[in-house]
C-alpha positions as CSV (number, residue, x, y, z in Angstrom):
1,M,23.3,22.1,-15.1
2,A,24.8,22.4,-18.6
3,Q,22.6,22.2,-21.6
4,L,24.1,21.0,-24.8
5,G,24.5,23.9,-27.2
6,E,24.6,24.0,-30.9
7,N,28.4,24.1,-31.1
8,D,29.8,20.8,-32.1
9,T,26.4,19.1,-32.0
10,S,27.7,16.2,-34.2
11,V,30.6,15.7,-31.9
12,Q,28.3,15.8,-28.8
13,L,25.8,13.4,-30.5
14,R,28.7,11.0,-31.3
15,A,29.9,11.1,-27.7
16,L,26.3,10.5,-26.5
17,M,26.0,7.5,-28.9
18,D,29.3,6.1,-27.8
19,E,28.3,6.3,-24.2
20,H,24.7,5.2,-24.4
21,F,24.2,3.2,-27.5
22,A,24.2,-0.2,-25.7
23,F,21.6,1.2,-23.2
24,V,19.3,2.4,-26.0
25,W,19.7,-0.9,-27.8
26,R,18.9,-3.0,-24.7
27,S,16.0,-0.8,-23.8
28,L,14.5,-1.1,-27.3
29,R,14.9,-4.9,-27.2
30,R,13.4,-5.2,-23.7
31,L,10.6,-2.8,-24.5
32,G,9.4,-5.2,-27.2
33,V,11.1,-4.2,-30.5
34,R,11.6,-7.4,-32.4
35,E,15.1,-8.3,-33.7
36,A,14.2,-7.6,-37.3
37,Q,13.2,-4.0,-36.4
38,L,16.0,-3.2,-34.0
39,D,18.2,-1.5,-36.4
40,D,15.4,0.8,-37.7
41,A,14.2,1.5,-34.1
42,A,17.7,2.4,-32.9
43,Q,18.2,4.7,-35.8
44,Q,14.9,6.3,-35.1
45,V,15.9,7.0,-31.5
46,W,19.1,8.7,-32.6
47,I,17.3,10.7,-35.3
48,V,14.9,12.0,-32.6
49,V,17.8,12.7,-30.3
50,S,19.6,14.7,-33.0
51,Q,16.4,16.8,-33.6
52,K,15.9,17.4,-29.9
53,Q,19.5,17.7,-28.9
54,S,19.0,21.3,-27.7
55,E,16.5,20.0,-25.0
56,L,19.0,17.4,-23.7
57,R,20.7,18.0,-20.4
58,V,23.8,16.0,-19.7
59,E,22.8,15.0,-16.2
60,T,19.5,13.5,-17.4
61,A,20.7,12.0,-20.7
62,R,19.8,8.5,-19.7
63,A,16.2,9.4,-18.8
64,F,15.9,11.5,-22.0
65,L,17.1,8.6,-24.1
66,F,14.9,6.1,-22.4
67,A,11.8,8.2,-22.9
68,I,12.5,8.4,-26.6
69,A,13.2,4.7,-26.8
70,L,10.0,4.0,-24.9
71,R,8.0,6.0,-27.5
72,V,9.9,4.4,-30.5
73,A,9.3,0.9,-29.1
74,S,5.6,1.6,-28.5
75,D,5.3,2.8,-32.1
76,A,7.2,-0.2,-33.4
77,R,5.0,-2.7,-31.5
78,R,1.8,-0.9,-32.7
79,T,3.0,-1.0,-36.3
80,L,3.8,-4.7,-36.0
81,R,0.3,-5.4,-34.5
82,R,-1.3,-3.5,-37.4
83,R,0.6,-5.5,-39.9
84,R,-0.4,-8.7,-38.3
85,E,-4.1,-7.6,-38.2
86,V,-4.0,-6.9,-41.9
87,G,-2.2,-10.2,-42.5
88,S,0.6,-8.7,-44.5
89,E,3.3,-10.1,-42.2
90,A,3.5,-13.6,-40.8
91,A,4.2,-14.1,-37.1
92,E,7.8,-14.4,-36.1
93,P,8.7,-18.1,-35.9
94,M,9.6,-19.2,-32.4
95,D,11.6,-22.3,-31.7
96,E,9.7,-23.9,-28.8
97,R,12.0,-27.0,-28.7
98,P,15.0,-26.9,-26.3
99,G,18.1,-27.7,-28.4
100,P,21.5,-29.1,-27.4
101,D,23.2,-25.9,-28.5
102,E,23.5,-23.0,-26.0
103,L,22.6,-20.5,-28.8
104,V,19.2,-22.2,-29.2
105,D,18.6,-22.1,-25.5
106,R,19.4,-18.3,-25.4
107,K,17.1,-17.7,-28.3
108,R,14.3,-19.6,-26.6
109,S,14.9,-17.7,-23.3
110,R,14.8,-14.4,-25.2
111,A,11.5,-15.4,-26.8
112,I,10.0,-16.3,-23.4
113,L,11.2,-13.0,-21.9
114,D,9.7,-11.1,-24.8
115,D,6.3,-12.9,-24.4
116,I,6.3,-12.1,-20.7
117,L,7.2,-8.5,-21.3
118,D,4.6,-8.2,-24.0
119,A,2.0,-9.3,-21.4
120,M,2.7,-6.1,-19.3
121,P,1.2,-2.7,-19.9
122,D,3.7,-0.2,-21.2
123,D,4.0,1.8,-18.0
124,V,4.5,-1.4,-15.9
125,R,6.9,-2.8,-18.4
126,A,9.1,0.3,-18.5
127,V,9.5,0.2,-14.7
128,F,10.1,-3.5,-14.6
129,V,12.7,-3.4,-17.4
130,L,14.6,-0.5,-15.8
131,F,14.6,-2.0,-12.3
132,E,15.0,-5.7,-12.9
133,L,17.0,-5.8,-16.1
134,D,18.9,-2.6,-16.2
135,Q,19.3,-2.4,-12.4
136,T,18.3,1.2,-12.2
137,S,17.4,2.7,-8.8
138,M,13.8,3.4,-7.9
139,A,14.6,7.1,-7.6
140,E,16.2,7.3,-11.0
141,I,13.2,5.4,-12.5
142,A,10.8,7.9,-11.0
143,G,12.8,10.6,-12.7
144,I,12.9,8.7,-16.0
145,V,9.2,7.9,-16.2
146,G,8.0,11.1,-14.5
147,A,6.0,9.3,-11.8
148,P,6.1,9.5,-8.0
149,L,8.2,6.9,-6.1
150,G,5.0,5.2,-4.8
151,T,3.7,4.8,-8.3
152,V,7.0,3.4,-9.4
153,A,6.9,0.9,-6.5
154,S,3.3,-0.1,-7.4
155,R,4.2,-0.6,-11.1
156,L,7.2,-2.7,-10.1
157,R,5.0,-4.8,-7.8
158,R,2.5,-5.3,-10.6
159,G,5.3,-6.1,-13.1
160,R,6.6,-8.8,-10.7
161,E,3.1,-10.3,-10.3
162,I,2.7,-10.5,-14.1
163,F,6.2,-11.9,-14.5
164,E,5.5,-14.7,-11.9
165,L,2.1,-15.5,-13.4
166,E,3.5,-15.7,-16.9
167,M,6.4,-17.8,-15.7
168,K,4.0,-20.3,-14.1
169,R,2.2,-20.5,-17.5
170,V,5.5,-21.1,-19.3
171,R,6.5,-23.8,-16.8
172,A,3.0,-25.4,-17.1
173,R,3.2,-25.4,-20.9
174,D,6.7,-26.8,-20.9
175,S,5.6,-29.5,-18.4
176,F,2.7,-30.4,-20.7
177,H,4.9,-30.5,-23.8
178,T,7.5,-32.7,-22.1
179,G,5.0,-34.9,-20.4
180,G,5.7,-33.6,-17.0
181,A,9.4,-34.6,-17.2
182,R,10.7,-31.3,-15.8
């Protein structure tokens, strides 16, 4: 349908940000961008969007934004891995102890989810995040990732398998650390 033109591009960009900022933020977080890098990664997505705004079609805005977020998240994870390999950045501390405060429990759950998502290949992770966490339909995911519906279904199945395997590992580790009390 309509393609965004060059008239009022800043107004259109602002409207796009207002409507989709939370989606972009969640996507980046779920695609493995660490909290410390989220601001920079989100800014990078919107910079790319502003540069490619003429390619954006209103009806596919969400797919367009997710594709950019996927690339930015991949770059952010790769940069973090390089820094860790060189040893210039210490690993993010993770609180493995369940605390009495709900905030601590949420932080721990987030860390577990991040670890599980990190165990997935990027293509599987993207489909898993879109379907399971963002509740996007299979047909929409196929359009977003540019893959046939059967491939999307296969990636989702693989993502669920990885998720289950990693959750078993988490439960076993927790059981070991608590002496089997769970």
